[in-house]
N, C-alpha and C positions, 0 to 999 in steps of 0.2 A: 330533652329531659322528660322522663315519664311522670305522669301526673301523680302516681302513687308513691313516688320517691321524691320528697320535697328537698329543696335546696337548704344548705346550712345558712342560717341567718345570724349575723353579728350586729349588735347595736351598742352604741357608746353613749353614756351620759357624761356631761361636762360641767365645768365650773361656770361657764357662761356661753355666750353665743359668738363671740368674735375670735380673732386670731390670737389674742392673749390668753384665751381660755385653755383649759387642760382637761384631759380625761379623768373622771373620778369613779367610773364604774363601767365594766364591760360585761355584756351578757351575750351568750351564744346558745342557739338551739340547733344542734347538728341534725343532719338528714336522718340519722339513725335514732333520733329522739333524745340523745344524751344532752345534758345541759351543763353550762359553765356560767358562773356569775361571781365576780370579784369586785369588791370595793378597793380603790387604789389610794394609798396614802400619798398625799402630794409631796413632791420634792420641795426643798426649801426655796428654790428659785421660782416655783409655781405659786404666785401670789394672787392672781386675778380671781375675783369672786363676784358673781352677779346674783343679787337677791331674787331677780325674776326667774333665773334658771333654778335657783334653790326651791322657789315656790312651786315650780313645775315638777321636779323630780323628788323633792322632799328630803334630799340628803344634805345634812348640815356639815359644816367644817368639823364640829365636835364629833359627829358620827365617823367621819373619815379618820380623824386623829385617833379615835378609840378602836375602830374596827377595820380600818383600811390596811391593806397588805402592801408591803414594799413593792414598788414598781418592777424592780428586777425580778422578784419572785413571781409576780403576776405574768410577766413576759415568758418566763420559763414554763410556768404551768399552762399558759395559753398555747404556746408552741407545741407542748406535749399533747394537749387536748385536740388541737387542729391537725396534727400529723401530716403536715405538708399538703393539705387540701385547699380548696377554695371556699371562701364564705362570701355571702352577698349582703349588701346593705342598701336600705331604702334611703339612706342619707349619706351616701358615699362621699360627697363633696366636703362634709365635715368630719365624718367618722374616720376616713382614711388619714387626714392630717393629724387627728388626735392620736391615732395608733402610731404613726410615724414619730410624733413627739414623745410618746411613752417609750417606744423601743430605742430611740436615739438617746434619751436621758438615761435609760437602763444600760446602754452599751451592749445591746443584744440584737442580733439579726432576726427579723421576723421571717419564719420559715413557712408561712402560708400566704395565700393571696386573698386580698379583699377586692371585690368587684362590685360595680353598681348593679343592683337588682334589676334595673330597667333593661339590661341586656337579655334577661330571661323572659320578660313579659311580652305576651302577645298583645296585639291592638285591642282585642276583646277584653283581656285582663286589665289593661290600662283604663279602658272605658268604664269598667265596673269597680275598680280598685277602691276608691274612697267611700262609695256607698256600702260595699261589702265590709270594709274595715270598720266603719261606724256601726253597722249592724252587729258585727261580732263584739264590739266593745259594749254595746247596749245589752246584748244577750248574756254576756259574761259579767256585767256590772264591774268592769275593770276600773279600779280607782287609782291604782299605782301607775305612775309613769316611770318605770324603772327599766333598766337595760334587758334583764331576762324576761320580764313580762312583755316588753315591746318585741323582742326577738320571737317569742312564741306567737304573738298576735300577727306579726308580719308573715310568719310561716303559714299560719292558718288562713290568712287572707290570700296568700299565694295559692294554696291548695284549693280553696273555695272558688276563686276566680278561674283557676285552670280547669275546673270541671264544669264550668258554666257553658251552656250551649251557645253556639254562634248565632247571631241574628239571622233570620230567614234569608235575607238578601246576600249574606256572605257565604252561604253554603253552596 
């Protein structure tokens, strides 16, 4: 992958942290700069809610019931936006099951691939990741922990760490 052409990043916010939780927002920052963000109206069978998760992302049940979009429509729109491409997640172990839960409930086949971002990261990027990400958060005064904001931040962190010089011993 070329450093000037970032990976597409997908992030999911959820109702909680465990296996009973469900996706409530999906955000994507595509490699060409295009953005996608949708709140998801919970299906009736999706009842688990965690107040700690809510305090983290700030999305209430009321906001979802008012502004959330039907899960089937979100899946259709996301498939069209992704156009059979690959997206990467820095939280694949939770984001992927939440996507599967959404697509299964909607009865739609996911036409794109979601892969762990770690597959793209060099050792140098991994060593600098958390420090660079925190520095970007501080520079941008990012207050919202939301899917689209996180996808943008992850992509910026990837690009910044990809352009960092290797330590002298590694050259």
